[in-house]
C-alpha positions in Angstrom: 51.5 321.3 456.1 49.6 318.9 453.9 51.3 320.4 450.8 54.7 319.9 452.4 54.0 316.2 453.0 52.9 315.8 449.4 56.1 317.5 448.2 58.2 315.3 450.4 56.4 312.3 449.2 57.0 313.3 445.6 60.7 313.8 446.3 61.0 310.3 447.9 59.1 308.7 445.1 61.3 310.5 442.6 64.4 309.3 444.4 63.0 305.7 444.5 62.1 305.9 440.8 65.5 307.3 439.8 67.2 304.7 441.9 65.2 301.9 440.3 65.9 303.2 436.8 69.6 303.6 437.7 69.7 300.1 439.1 68.0 298.6 435.9 70.4 300.6 433.7 73.3 299.5 435.8 72.3 295.8 435.6 71.9 296.2 431.8 75.3 297.8 431.6 76.7 294.9 433.7 75.2 292.5 431.1 77.0 294.5 428.4 80.3 294.2 430.3 79.8 290.4 430.7 79.1 290.2 426.9 82.2 292.2 426.1 84.3 289.9 428.3 83.2 286.9 426.3 83.1 288.4 422.8 85.4 286.9 420.1 85.9 283.6 421.9 85.3 280.0 420.7 85.4 281.0 417.0 86.4 277.8 415.2 84.7 275.3 412.9 84.0 271.7 413.7 82.6 268.7 411.8 82.3 270.6 408.5 84.7 272.8 406.5 82.9 274.8 403.8 84.0 277.9 401.9 81.7 280.9 402.7 80.9 281.6 399.0 79.9 278.0 398.5 77.7 277.9 401.6 76.0 281.2 400.6 75.2 279.7 397.2 73.3 276.9 399.0 71.3 279.3 401.2 67.6 279.6 400.2 65.3 282.5 400.8 63.6 280.9 403.8 67.0 280.4 405.5 67.4 276.7 404.8 70.2 275.1 402.8 69.4 273.3 399.6 71.8 270.4 400.2 70.5 269.2 403.5 68.1 269.5 406.4 69.2 271.4 409.5 72.1 269.5 411.1 74.4 270.3 414.1 77.4 270.6 411.7 75.7 273.6 410.0 75.9 275.6 413.2 79.5 274.6 414.0 80.6 274.6 410.3 79.2 276.9 407.6 77.3 279.4 409.8 80.3 279.6 412.1 82.6 280.2 409.2 80.4 283.1 408.2 80.8 284.5 411.7 84.6 284.1 411.5 84.7 285.9 408.2 82.4 288.6 409.4 84.6 289.1 412.5 87.8 289.2 410.5 86.4 291.3 407.7 87.5 288.8 405.1 84.2 288.9 403.1 83.7 292.1 401.2 79.9 292.5 401.7 79.4 292.5 405.4 75.7 293.4 405.2 75.0 290.5 402.8 76.8 288.1 405.2 75.0 289.4 408.2 71.6 289.0 406.6 72.5 285.5 405.6 73.5 284.7 409.2 70.1 286.1 410.4 68.2 283.9 408.0 70.2 280.7 408.5 70.2 281.0 412.2 66.5 281.6 412.5 65.6 278.7 410.2 67.9 276.4 412.0 66.5 277.4 415.4 63.0 277.0 414.2 63.8 273.5 412.8 66.3 272.2 415.3 67.9 268.8 414.6 67.2 265.9 416.9 68.7 266.4 420.4 72.1 264.5 420.7 74.1 264.5 423.9 76.8 265.8 424.2 77.3 267.4 420.8 74.2 269.6 420.8 74.3 271.0 424.3 78.1 271.4 424.3 79.7 272.2 420.9 76.6 273.3 419.0 75.3 275.6 421.8 78.8 277.0 422.1 78.8 277.8 418.4 75.4 279.5 418.5 76.6 281.7 421.4 79.9 282.6 419.7 78.0 283.6 416.5 75.5 285.7 418.4 78.3 287.6 420.2 80.0 288.5 416.9 76.9 290.0 415.3 75.2 291.3 418.4 76.1 295.0 418.2 75.2 295.2 414.5 71.9 293.4 415.4 71.2 296.2 417.9 71.7 298.8 415.2 69.6 296.9 412.7 66.7 296.7 415.0 66.5 300.5 415.1 65.9 300.6 411.3 62.2 299.6 411.2 59.5 297.8 413.1 59.9 294.8 410.8 63.7 294.6 411.6 63.0 295.1 415.3 60.6 292.1 415.3 63.0 290.0 413.3 65.9 290.7 415.6 63.8 290.3 418.7 62.6 286.9 417.5 66.2 285.8 416.7 67.5 286.7 420.2 64.5 285.0 421.9 65.0 281.9 419.7 68.7 281.6 420.7 67.7 282.1 424.4 65.1 279.3 424.1 67.7 277.1 422.4 70.0 277.6 425.5 67.2 276.5 427.8 66.4 273.5 425.6 70.1 272.4 425.7 70.1 272.8 429.5 67.1 270.6 429.9 68.5 268.0 427.5 65.7 268.5 425.0 63.1 268.0 427.7 60.9 270.3 429.6 61.6 271.6 433.1 58.6 269.7 434.5 60.2 266.3 433.7 63.9 267.1 434.1 65.8 267.0 437.4 68.3 269.8 436.9 70.3 268.8 440.0 71.7 265.5 438.8 73.3 263.6 436.0 74.1 265.5 432.8 73.5 268.8 434.5 76.1 268.8 437.3 79.8 269.4 437.4 81.8 269.2 434.3 78.7 268.8 432.2 77.6 272.2 433.5 81.0 273.7 432.7 80.8 272.6 429.1 77.6 274.6 428.7 78.4 277.5 431.0 80.3 279.8 428.6 77.5 279.6 426.0 74.7 280.0 428.5 76.4 283.0 430.1 77.0 284.6 426.7 73.5 284.0 425.5 72.1 285.4 428.8 74.2 288.5 428.5 72.8 289.1 424.9 69.2 288.7 426.1 69.1 292.1 427.8 67.1 290.3 430.5 68.7 290.1 433.9 66.4 287.2 434.8 68.3 285.1 432.2 71.5 285.8 434.0 69.8 285.1 437.3 68.9 281.7 436.0 72.5 280.9 434.9 73.8 282.3 438.2 71.5 280.0 440.2 72.8 277.0 438.2 76.3 277.9 439.1 75.5 278.3 442.8 73.9 274.9 442.9 77.3 273.2 442.0 79.2 274.5 445.1 77.7 272.6 448.1 79.6 269.4 448.8 77.9 266.1 447.9 78.0 262.7 449.6 78.1 259.3 448.0 76.5 256.3 449.6 75.6 252.9 448.3 72.3 254.2 447.1 73.1 257.8 446.1 75.9 258.7 443.8 75.7 262.4 443.0 78.2 264.5 441.1 80.5 267.1 442.6 82.9 268.0 445.4 82.8 265.6 448.3 83.6 266.2 452.0 87.0 264.6 451.7 88.1 266.7 448.7 87.3 264.1 446.0 85.5 265.1 442.8 83.1 262.4 441.6 81.3 262.2 438.2 80.0 259.5 435.9 79.1 257.4 438.9 77.0 254.6 437.4 78.7 251.8 439.3 79.9 253.8 442.4 81.7 257.0 443.1 84.4 257.6 440.4 87.2 260.0 441.4 87.4 262.4 438.5 89.5 265.5 439.4 91.7 264.6 436.4 89.1 265.4 433.8 85.6 266.6 434.7 86.5 268.3 438.0 89.3 270.4 436.5 87.2 271.2 433.5 84.5 272.5 435.8 87.0 274.8 437.5 88.3 276.2 434.2 84.8 277.1 433.1 83.6 278.5 436.4 86.8 280.7 436.6 85.9 282.1 433.2 82.4 282.8 434.4 83.8 284.4 437.6 86.0 286.8 435.7 83.2 287.8 433.3 80.7 288.5 436.1 83.1 290.1 438.5 81.7 293.2 440.2 78.1 292.4 439.2 75.3 291.0 441.2 76.0 287.7 439.6 79.6 287.4 440.9 80.8 284.6 443.1 80.4 285.1 446.8 83.4 284.9 449.2 82.1 281.5 450.3 82.2 280.2 446.8 85.6 281.6 446.2 86.9 279.8 449.3 85.3 276.6 447.9 87.3 277.1 444.7 90.4 277.4 446.9 89.4 274.1 448.6 89.3 272.4 445.2 93.1 272.7 445.2 93.9 272.7 448.9 91.7 269.7 449.8 92.0 267.8 446.5 93.8 268.6 443.3 97.3 269.2 444.6 97.7 265.5 445.5 96.6 264.2 442.1 99.6 265.3 440.1 103.3 264.5 440.7 106.0 266.3 438.7 103.5 267.3 436.1 101.9 263.8 435.7 98.5 262.8 436.8 97.9 259.4 438.5 96.7 257.0 435.8 94.3 255.1 438.0 92.2 258.2 438.7 92.3 259.7 435.2 88.9 258.3 434.1 88.6 257.3 430.5 91.6 259.3 429.4 94.5 257.2 430.8 95.1 255.3 427.6 95.7 258.3 425.3 99.1 258.6 423.7 99.6 261.8 425.7 99.6 260.8 429.4 97.5 263.0 431.7 99.6 266.1 432.4 99.1 269.3 434.4 101.2 271.4 432.0 101.0 274.4 434.3 97.2 274.5 434.6 97.3 274.3 438.4 99.6 277.4 438.6 97.4 279.3 436.1 94.2 278.6 437.8 95.5 279.3 441.3 96.8 282.6 440.1 93.3 283.5 438.8 91.9 282.7 442.2 94.5 284.8 444.0 94.0 287.8 441.6 90.2 287.8 441.3 88.9 285.9 444.3 87.8 286.8 447.8 89.7 284.1 449.8 90.4 284.2 453.5 93.9 284.9 454.7 94.8 281.3 455.7 93.7 279.8 452.4 95.4 282.7 450.5 98.7 281.9 452.1 98.3 278.1 451.4 97.5 279.0 447.7 100.6 281.1 447.5 102.7 278.2 448.8 101.1 275.9 446.3 101.7 278.4 443.5 105.4 278.6 444.5 105.8 274.9 444.5 104.5 274.7 440.9 106.9 277.3 439.5 108.6 274.5 437.7 106.0 272.0 436.7 108.5 269.2 436.1 109.4 269.1 439.8 106.1 270.1 441.4 104.8 267.9 444.2 103.2 268.1 447.6 105.2 266.5 450.5 102.2 265.0 452.2 99.9 262.0 452.6 96.1 262.0 452.3 93.4 259.4 452.4 90.2 260.2 450.4 87.5 258.2 452.3 84.7 259.0 449.8 86.5 257.4 446.9 88.7 254.7 448.7 92.0 256.4 447.6 95.3 256.8 449.4 97.9 259.2 448.0 101.4 259.3 449.5 103.7 262.0 448.1 107.4 262.8 449.0 110.3 264.4 447.1 111.4 261.0 445.9 108.3 258.9 445.7 104.6 259.0 444.9 102.0 256.2 445.5 98.4 256.6 444.3 96.5 253.5 445.6 92.9 253.1 444.4 90.6 250.5 445.9 87.0 249.4 445.2 84.0 249.0 447.4 80.2 248.9 447.1 80.4 252.7 447.3 83.2 253.4 444.8 84.6 252.3 441.4 87.7 252.6 439.3 88.2 254.3 436.0 85.4 254.1 433.4 85.2 253.3 429.8 82.6 254.7 427.4 79.9 252.4 426.1 80.6 250.9 422.7 83.2 249.6 420.4 84.6 253.1 419.9 85.0 253.2 423.7 87.5 255.4 425.4 89.7 253.7 428.0 88.9 250.2 426.7 90.9 248.4 429.3 89.9 250.0 432.5 87.9 247.1 433.9 90.5 246.3 436.6 91.8 249.9 437.1 90.6 250.3 440.7 91.3 246.8 442.1 94.0 248.0 444.4 95.9 249.6 441.5 99.1 251.4 442.7 100.6 254.1 440.5 104.3 254.5 441.5 106.2 257.5 440.5 109.7 258.7 441.1 110.2 260.8 437.9 106.5 260.8 436.9 107.4 259.5 433.4 107.5 255.8 434.2 104.4 254.8 432.4 104.3 257.3 429.5 105.6 255.0 426.8 104.9 251.7 428.6 101.1 251.7 428.2 101.1 250.6 424.6 102.8 247.4 425.8 100.9 247.0 429.0 99.3 243.8 430.2 96.1 245.5 431.4 95.4 242.6 433.8 98.6 243.5 435.5 98.0 247.1 436.7 100.6 247.7 439.4 99.2 246.7 442.8 96.3 244.6 441.7 95.6 240.9 442.2 93.9 239.5 439.0 93.1 236.4 437.0 95.2 236.3 433.8 92.5 235.4 431.3 92.9 236.1 427.6 90.8 238.1 425.1 89.2 241.5 425.6 88.5 242.9 429.0 84.8 243.8 429.6 83.9 247.5 429.1 82.8 249.5 432.1 80.7 252.4 430.8 80.6 255.3 433.3 82.0 252.9 435.9 79.2 250.4 435.6 80.1 246.7 436.0 83.3 247.5 437.9 81.9 247.7 441.4 83.2 245.4 444.1 80.8 243.6 446.5 82.8 244.5 449.6 81.6 247.0 452.2 85.1 246.9 453.9 87.4 249.6 452.4 89.1 252.3 454.3 92.2 254.0 455.4 93.8 256.9 457.2 96.6 259.4 457.0 98.7 261.1 459.7 100.0 263.6 457.1 103.3 261.7 456.8 102.2 258.1 456.9 99.2 256.3 455.3 97.3 253.1 455.4 94.7 251.7 453.1 93.0 248.3 453.1 90.0 246.5 451.5 88.4 243.2 451.5 88.4 242.7 447.8 85.3 240.8 446.5 84.5 241.0 442.8 82.1 238.6 441.1 81.0 238.9 437.5 81.1 237.0 434.3 84.8 237.9 434.0 86.2 237.9 437.5 85.3 235.9 440.6 88.0 236.7 443.1 88.5 237.5 446.8 91.5 238.8 448.8 92.4 240.9 451.8 94.8 243.6 450.5 96.5 246.3 452.6 99.0 249.1 451.7 101.2 250.8 454.2 103.1 254.0 453.2 105.9 255.8 455.2 109.0 257.8 454.2 109.5 257.0 450.5 108.3 253.4 450.9 105.2 251.3 450.5 104.8 247.9 452.0 101.9 245.8 450.6 100.4 242.7 452.3 97.8 240.3 450.9 96.1 237.2 452.1 93.0 235.0 451.8 93.3 235.1 448.0 90.8 232.7 446.5 89.2 232.4 443.0 86.5 230.4 441.3 88.4 227.1 440.8 86.6 226.5 437.5 88.7 229.2 436.0 91.9 227.5 434.7 94.0 230.6 434.6 96.8 231.8 436.9 96.2 234.6 439.4 99.0 237.3 439.6 99.7 240.1 442.0 101.6 242.6 440.0 104.1 244.9 441.7 104.9 247.2 438.8 104.9 247.5 435.1 106.9 250.4 433.6 109.0 251.4 430.6 112.3 249.6 430.8 115.3 251.9 431.3 118.8 250.6 431.8 120.0 247.4 433.5 117.9 245.2 435.8 119.7 243.8 438.9 118.2 241.0 441.0 118.9 238.8 444.0 116.3 236.0 444.2 116.5 233.3 446.8 120.2 233.9 447.1 120.9 233.9 443.3 122.3 237.1 442.0 122.1 238.3 438.4 121.7 241.2 435.9 119.8 241.7 432.7 121.7 244.2 430.6 119.9 247.1 429.0 118.5 246.1 425.6 118.6 242.4 426.3 115.3 240.4 426.3 114.9 238.0 429.2 112.0 236.6 431.2 112.6 234.9 434.6 110.4 232.8 436.8 111.6 231.9 440.2 110.8 229.0 442.5 108.8 229.8 445.6 110.3 232.7 447.6 112.0 231.3 450.7 114.2 234.3 451.7 114.1 238.0 451.2 114.7 238.8 447.6 115.1 242.0 445.6 115.0 243.5 442.1 116.4 246.9 441.2 115.4 248.9 438.1 115.3 252.6 437.1 116.2 253.9 440.6 113.5 251.9 442.2 113.9 248.9 444.5 111.5 246.0 445.0 111.8 243.7 448.0 109.8 240.5 448.0 109.4 238.9 451.4 108.7 235.2 452.1 105.3 234.2 453.5 103.2 231.1 453.6 102.4 230.9 449.9 104.1 234.0 448.4 104.3 232.3 445.0 106.8 232.7 442.2 108.4 235.9 440.9 107.7 236.6 437.3 110.2 239.1 435.9 109.7 240.4 432.3 112.3 242.4 430.4 111.0 242.4 426.8 109.8 244.3 423.8 106.1 244.4 423.3 104.0 245.7 420.5 100.5 247.2 420.7 97.8 249.1 418.8 96.6 252.3 420.2 93.1 251.6 418.7 92.9 248.6 421.0 93.5 250.9 424.0 91.2 253.7 423.0 88.5 254.1 420.4 89.6 257.6 419.5 92.3 256.0 417.4 90.0 253.6 415.6 90.1 255.3 412.1 93.7 256.6 412.3 96.7 255.0 410.5 100.0 253.8 412.0 98.7 253.2 415.5 100.9 250.2 416.1 103.9 250.9 418.3 106.4 249.0 420.4 107.8 249.6 423.8 110.4 248.1 426.1 108.7 246.8 429.2 109.8 246.0 432.7 107.2 244.0 434.6 107.4 242.4 438.0 104.6 240.1 439.2 104.0 237.3 441.7 102.2 234.3 440.3 99.9 232.5 442.8 99.2 229.7 440.3 95.8 228.4 439.1 94.8 226.2 442.0 95.4 228.7 444.8 93.7 228.5 448.2 94.3 231.3 450.8 97.3 232.6 448.9 99.3 235.5 450.3 102.1 237.9 449.6 104.3 240.6 451.1 106.4 243.1 449.1 107.9 246.5 449.5 108.6 249.3 446.9 111.2 252.0 447.4 111.4 254.6 444.5 114.2 257.1 444.2 117.1 255.2 445.7 120.4 253.6 444.5 121.2 249.9 444.6 123.5 250.3 447.7 120.7 251.9 449.7 118.3 249.1 448.6 120.8 246.5 449.9 121.2 248.3 453.2 117.4 248.5 453.6 117.4 244.7 453.9 119.2 245.0 457.1 116.4 247.0 458.8 113.1 246.0 457.3 109.7 246.8 458.8 108.4 244.1 461.0 105.4 242.2 459.6 103.5 241.4 462.8 100.5 239.7 461.3 99.1 238.9 457.8 95.9 236.7 458.0 92.2 236.8 457.8 91.8 238.6 461.1 94.4 241.3 460.8 97.3 242.8 458.8 99.8 244.6 461.0 103.3 246.1 460.8 105.8 247.9 462.9 107.5 250.4 460.6 109.5 252.4 463.2 110.3 252.4 466.9 107.0 252.3 468.7 105.1 253.0 465.5 102.5 250.6 464.2 99.8 250.3 461.5 97.1 247.7 461.8 94.1 246.6 459.8 91.4 244.6 461.8 89.0 242.8 459.4 87.1 241.7 462.5 87.3 242.1 466.3 90.5 240.6 467.7 93.9 241.1 469.3 97.3 241.7 468.0 100.6 241.4 469.9 102.5 244.6 469.0 105.8 243.4 470.6 106.9 241.4 473.6 105.4 244.0 475.9 102.1 245.4 474.4 98.9 244.0 473.0 96.2 245.8 471.1 92.5 244.8 471.1 89.5 246.1 469.3 85.9 245.0 469.3 85.0 246.2 465.8 86.6 246.1 462.3 89.0 249.1 462.3 92.0 250.7 460.7 94.5 252.0 463.2 97.8 253.9 463.4 99.6 253.8 466.7 102.6 255.8 468.0 103.9 255.6 471.5 105.5 258.7 473.1 106.6 258.1 476.7 103.6 256.6 478.4 101.0 258.0 475.9 99.7 256.2 472.9 98.6 258.4 470.1 95.8 256.7 468.1 94.4 257.5 464.7 91.5 255.2 463.8 88.8 254.9 461.1 85.7 252.9 460.3 86.3 250.9 457.1 82.6 249.9 456.9 81.3 253.5 456.9 78.4 252.5 459.1 79.7 251.7 462.6 78.8 254.0 465.5 81.7 253.2 467.8 84.5 250.9 468.7 86.3 249.9 471.9 90.1 249.9 471.7 92.4 248.7 474.4 96.2 248.5 475.0 97.6 246.2 477.7 101.0 245.6 479.2 101.7 242.7 481.5 98.4 242.7 483.2 97.8 246.4 483.1 95.4 247.7 480.5 93.6 250.8 479.4 90.6 251.1 477.1 88.7 253.9 475.4 85.6 254.1 473.3 85.9 255.7 469.9 82.8 257.4 468.5 83.2 257.2 464.7 82.2 260.2 462.6 78.6 260.2 461.2 76.8 262.0 458.4 79.0 263.5 455.7 82.2 262.3 457.5 81.5 258.6 457.6 84.8 256.8 457.0 87.0 259.8 458.1 89.7 259.0 460.6 89.7 260.6 464.1 92.4 260.9 466.7 92.6 259.9 470.4 95.1 259.1 473.1 95.5 256.4 475.8 97.9 256.7 478.8 99.4 253.5 480.0 
């Protein structure tokens, strides 16, 4: 009996041992498969072009180069060129070339140049990984030759792995570096991810891949921005935020999409291994598109006021089919639930022709103070500021990217019908006249806003809501800096293919002698411009230069250009219409530092600009205007017969009736608004509200624009009869999100 137990024990131990060995072998095989998936990629030179023969002539016995100390360009230049020639077989003596790579790599890694972000952890690390992948299999054969070779190759692989760690920790040690923030989240992880994955796969150590896998996993949980905490990543409302030095900066068009591209490459390489993405993570990738990205592009074009530092490049931000390609990768490789799979398929189908792709929906992103309203004919992206959020950034010096972004979030309104309206116009833009903003028209350079710093607004009040078909956004604009000292209440109401904008309480520092303008639009000029201003009708023919300035608006006036109608409505101090139809010349290097050393950067553009001038001595100025893209001139004229009703536009509230028994209201403080001759609406807290009456039931959508209120009391009354309800605003990660309720009266 005792002998039987021992035999059984030995059998069990044998099975356990064989399972463990098989598991280890299996994991190593998985590492090999990951390596194979990445091999032969990212093989290109950068910063240095040098012929292989010449570079070899400079190589010394210890692995250094006779012409210079180790520099980042050696890795991305001459050593990379050796790897390319080795891969292509274009150098006759492969063994000589391989030995040269061993020596040069080892010396460079032992004498690393000074850490420089981002060139070292991104491009240089990527080059090191690409080179290692090319020579890896021959390294494995070489290490079998002798103990000396085994030691040499082992040291080289370990040195490349240590370099990967060094790049992850930004040249610092883990004990002093917080890996969860800053440079090591989001897109800045993505730019390292391919190289880190490749190097881990070459290490033959599954713990290295465990490390990379953990870094990837840490990117998926949603993050929340507050006035004191501005992390990087995917937020509860579907925004992506990064470079948040002055407040949450919405950055799907750039860093967010870059992160997706890299993580999908990682997901494909690690598929069917223990390092693969979980179903929960795959569903989060689906949410990137379903909660966020699909609103950010319209007919192939990204919204310029949420394009970060890239909105002033000659090539406007385009999708170019990337959404469709990435969604297909998720559908083919991911583990996504049925509901999201069907939604992704519908998105994929909508993007089969990128030139016409859009989503017919409205969404308010409460974490980044952004309203997007998209229809087949019209698109409005409205970006506001608060003490929680910021507009587009610049980089930090005279070679800055996006040099003129200082006012990019101040209520800016990108208006598309074709998507191409601003492509050629930006070279001739007045960057103090972003569509939708109210701004002082100073001269000289705009201040830089590195990583969004310096562009924050003092106001806590900024909020909005969406019903899916209609949208409302409003903020109590309050910017004070060495350049701008301006206040205003600004609201934007979107419905059908229309946007109605209201402003009031516009005040500035009276010591500034410059005019204040509210700009309605500024696009490339195409075709004739028709106008009807204070009863005076006219036309500016295509190609003709003419600038108009009206008297104060005393009756509804309109301007029509490029299938878009603009209606300016009289109010207490609407101001004067300024209409520009002119040729303007600009220098791309004044817009973006990436053109600083390039020739022939001066270009001209034909510009249509429509602004309202409030003058230089304004006090409590106001305005009201409406924009209707995608219509003909007859439809515009007919619209004047049935305009939305502006119920109120003052310091307490901004309110409109846009349809039968349909209302949108902004309360800047507690108060009462008379909806029509029958009903009154009261609230006891600042609120943003959409109301729709069906029979005797009022459907209410409401949000907290301060992101800190616990509840509000709302009441509707009719000739002595009234009903009230208490709204409990969302807390925690959903602060600022709208909620729905009903009242029966």
